[in-house]
N, C-alpha and C positions, 0 to 999 in steps of 0.2 A: 629871386633876390640877387642882386648885385652884390659881390663882394668887394669888401673897401681897397682889397691889395689884388697885382697880380705877382705872377710866376713864371718859370722857366721852365714848360715841363718837356720829357720826351715820352712820347708812347708806341710802346713794340709791340708786332705781331709777325706772322708769318706767313704766308703766301695769300693774294689775294682772291683766290675765289675759297676764303674760306669766310665763317663767322667771326674766327677772331681778326678778321680784318675791320670787316664791318664792326665791330663794339670797338675796337681802336680808333674809329672814323667818328664815332658816336662820343666817344668820350673827349678826343682830342678836340669837338664843335661845342662842347657843351663846356670846358674851361676857358675856352677861347667866350666864351658867349657870358658865362657868371661871373664871369673875371679880364673883362677890359683889358686889354693890355699883355694880356699876357701873350709869353711867345711858345708857340707850341709844334712840334714835330712830331710827325705818323711816319715811323719808317718797318719798312720790310729786313727785319733783325738778322733773321736766316742769309736774304740776298745776301746784307751789308758785308755780315762776316765771310760765308762761307758761299761768294756767288757759282762758282763751281758745281759746288754739290748740292745746291738747291733743286737744281729740276733733277738732279737722280734720282732722290730720296724723297720728294714726293711721286717722282713718274712708280717708285720701289711701292712706296705706299697703299697709290692706288691699284697698286695689280693685286697686293695682299688682300686689299678691299673688298674687289672684283672677284678673284680667283678663288683663295684660301681663306674665308673671312675667322677660319677657325683658330688661324695662326694668330691672328690679333687676336683672340677671346681670351686663346692662352697667354699670351705676352702682358694683356693690360691691365696695369697693378700690379700686378700679381706679384706678392711681396721678396719671392724669389732671385724675380728681375731684378727689382729695385736693389734687392740689395749687392745682387752679382754684377750689377752695370756698375755701381757705385764708379770704382778706379776708370771705368771708360770713360762717363761721363765726366768725369775730373780731367780726365783728358782732355775731350774736346773743349770742355771751358777754357782751361789750359790755350790751346790751343787758337782762340780766340781770343786772348785777354787783348793783345794789341792793336785788333780793331774793332774791340769792341771802346776799349777806351779812346781810339781814335774817334768813335762816334762822339761821344760822352764830353769827351773835348772840345771838336767843333759844335754840338749845342750847351755846353755848362749849364745842364737840367741842375733845376733844384729837388726836380720828383721827376720820376721813372716808375712808368707807369707800362705792365705786362699783361697782356692778354693771355698767351700761349707759355708754356712751363718752361720750352726753353730759352729764351732770351730771360725768363726768367732765374734762370740757373746761370747766366750769363754774369751779368750783373750782381747777382750773391756773390758771386765768385770775383768780380772786381772789388765788389765793396769791402771782401775779405783782406782783398790782399793790398790794396788801399790807401783803407779809410777816409777814404773820400765820404764828407757828410750830407751825404744824398738820401732822399729816402726813394725807399722803394716800396712799390705799390703791389700785390700779382689779384687779379681780376679774373675771376674765374666766369667759365663759357660756357660751364654744361651744370646739371642740378646736382651731378655727383662729381666731389673734387679726386684726383688723383695722388699718389705720392709724390709725383715728382715735381707738384707744388713745394712742398717742405723744402723751408732756407730757416736757418738761424737769422739771417741779411734781410730776410725780407720783414718791413715794418710793420705793414698790413695786409687782411685779408677781406677782398670783397667778395661774400657769398652770395649763393644764389636763393639759399633758404635754411631753414633751420636746421633742414639738418644735413646740408653743405656745413653748416659751421657745426655740427657734433661729429662729422666725418676727421674735419681739419683737430679737432681736439682729439680725437682717437689718434690723429698721427701727431700730436705731441707737441700742435700750435697754442702757443697761453688762449683764455678767454680774450684778451684784454686787446689782442691784435686782429678777433674778426668782425667785422659789421655782415653781418645780411643787410646788400640791397638790394639783390635781383641780378636777375644781366642786364649788361645796360645796351640797350636800343634806341635806334632813332625816337626825335620827340615826336615825329609826326605821326606816331604810333600811338598817341596817350590824346590823341580826339576824336571823334566823328568826322564823318564828310557826307557834304552833301551828295546823297545816294543819287537823285535823277541826272547830275553831271557826271559823275562818275559813270554812269550805266551809258551814257551819250558818250563820252569819252572812250570807253574800249568798245561801245557798239554791241554792247548788250541790252536784253529786252527787260522790263519793269514787271515782275507779276513772276517771275520763275523762278526758282530755286536754281543759283549758281551751286556748280560743286566744284573747290579751288585744285588743283594735283600740281604738287612741288616735290621733286626728289634732289634737293637740296641745290647747290652750285654745279652740280657735275648731271644731275639730272640720270640719279641713280633709283633704282627701284622695277618692280615689275608691272609699270606703266599701262605700257602698249594695254595688257590682258586686263587691267583695271578700266581701261577708257574705253576695251570693245564690250566687255563685263557692262559699262554702264549704258551706253550706248544701242543696247537690247532692253533699258528699262521702258516699262511701259508707263512710267511716270514724266510728263512734261520736263526737261529738266534742259539748263545749259552749264558748259564744262570748258573752264579756264584752264590751260595746260603752261606751266611755264617751266620752259625746259633747263635754263642754265645754260651752259657750255658743251651741253647733246644734243650737238648738229645733229646727230644717226635720228636721234627721236624728232626735232623741230623740223627735216626733212618727212621724215615717215608720217606726223600729224598733220603737215599742213600738204597733202599728196594723198590724200585717204578722204573718202566721203564718209559720209556722216550721218546717219539720222537725225540727231539730236543736235544744236548748233554748238560749235565746237570753238573756241577763241585759242589760237597760239599763239607764243612768245618768247621770244630766247629769253634775255634778261629786260627784268620790266624796272625802273626806274622807283613807280610808285608803287611797290608791295601796298603800302598802307592802304593805299584807296582800294583794290582790287581787295584785300583782307575782307574792311569795312563794307562791301555790300556781298558778300559771299555768304552761302548758307553753313558751309563746311568743309572743313579742309582735309585732303588727305595727305601726308606728307613722311615725310623721314622723320626723325626727332632731331635734328638737330638743334643746340642751345638757342643759339638767336631767332631761327626761324619761331620756334615754338613757344619764346619768349615773347615775341612780336605778336602770335595767334592769340596767346595769353590776353595782353593788354588789350586786343581789340575783343574780346571776348568772343572769340570764333571756335568752336567746337572742331576737335579734330579726332579725324583715325590714323591711325601711326599704321605706317606700315615699313617691312626691309629695314630696321633700325642695322646700323653699320654694330658689327658687335663692340664691346667695353663702354666707351661714353654715349653711344646711346642706347644702348640694351639699358643703362642706367635711367636713363631719360626716362625713357619709356616705365620703366618699373617706377619711377618715381610720380608720373604723370598719373598714371592707369592706382596708385593707391592712392592719390589726392581725388583722384574721378575726376581729371580734367583732361583728359582724353579715352579711346578706347582703343587698342591691338586689334589687328587684323592680319593674319596669312592668308595671302593668296587673294589674288581679283574675288573670288565668288565670297571670300567674309567679307574684303570690303565695301564691296554692294550692298548686302547686307546691311557691315553696319552707317553707310550712308542711309540709306532706304528707311532705317529708327530713327535717326540722326531728324532729317528732312519731316517724319509723323512727328515726331515730337516737336516740332516748331509748328505744325499743323494744327496740331490739340494742344499745342501750348503745356502737353505732359511730360511730365518729365526732364526737360532742356531746363528748369530751374538747378536742378543737381548737378548737371554739367557747369551751369554759370558758378553757384555755389563755390563746388571743388574747384575752376577756372581763376575767381576771384582773390582764392587765399595766397594763390603762388602769384597773381600779376603783378609787377610793378615798372608800371608803366615808366616813369621817370626815374627810374634807375640813373640812368645815366649822369643827369643834372645833377643826382645826389653823389656819385660819388665823382663826379667833377667840385663841386664843395669839398666835399673830407677832400680830396687831394688838396686844396689850397690853406685849408685849416693845417696839413700836417706834414707843409713844406717846411723847411728849416729858415727860422728867420734869419 
């Protein structure tokens, strides 16, 4: 449904190699689609405000995640950390005021949409100081929100599910500010694809199960071990490996000889097509990837969640029986075999479908875009 008015919107994220970026792009495209004539800018707020610090901080984060994940586990959404870092966050926001103000003045948005908490805090501080009449919208891209999202100046929160709504309520957000929209993903995940055409495009055979393996944009997790175990399987299958920016993993997989067919990719523009023909997805539980799989009703085996947000995503997905968690390559292999057996016998797979259907919201980006247009100040 097309909206009767157009708006000026600014959609903010941090880092291109993240789910926040893909969510921002999906929202920006959806606003332009539902409200033709709208002017929508999609900007990396971290790079715009702190261009020198961006790479350093991102590299530090990735180093902690890879080498000392326990540190991140202790820091993530820890009430003491939230309280003790309040002054530091305020100081950072003050440092960014001039640049974030310049960005807003350049784009003159009626609505600012944030898919990550850092720009949300910056714009909240800008609103508090300037009293500018713009609508600030926080879009959560994980299944369980953290407290760094919560600012009085945020006008509306878009949450992934009912549990996320209740977490925001527990953090003091009024109920009338919260919409349960789902996690915004590209609209291409809202419909099935012609199987024969997709198989031919990616060089895959028909009639054999397809195990799709992803480790997020950075290709993290024990992927090599999982593929080695899968390659030992007596069950005939084919493997699709998406490496992201992990060039070492890509080179390893391309150079190695396998018993089963292994199709290896770096980035794939049409992940929706691969998900539409896959039998099972082995993945880290990033919010966007899991939301995409839910929309495609693709059973998931979760491996190596990042402490904090991904651990919480895992707990919620497993609770709803929308995914299974496996520790290490041997458990991953066992879980894959169980799911493939369910597919073959049509036994038990319905519990997966029921759990996925409860959480799947393939039209979240469009729903968020429509509400952004309605919530814009006249």
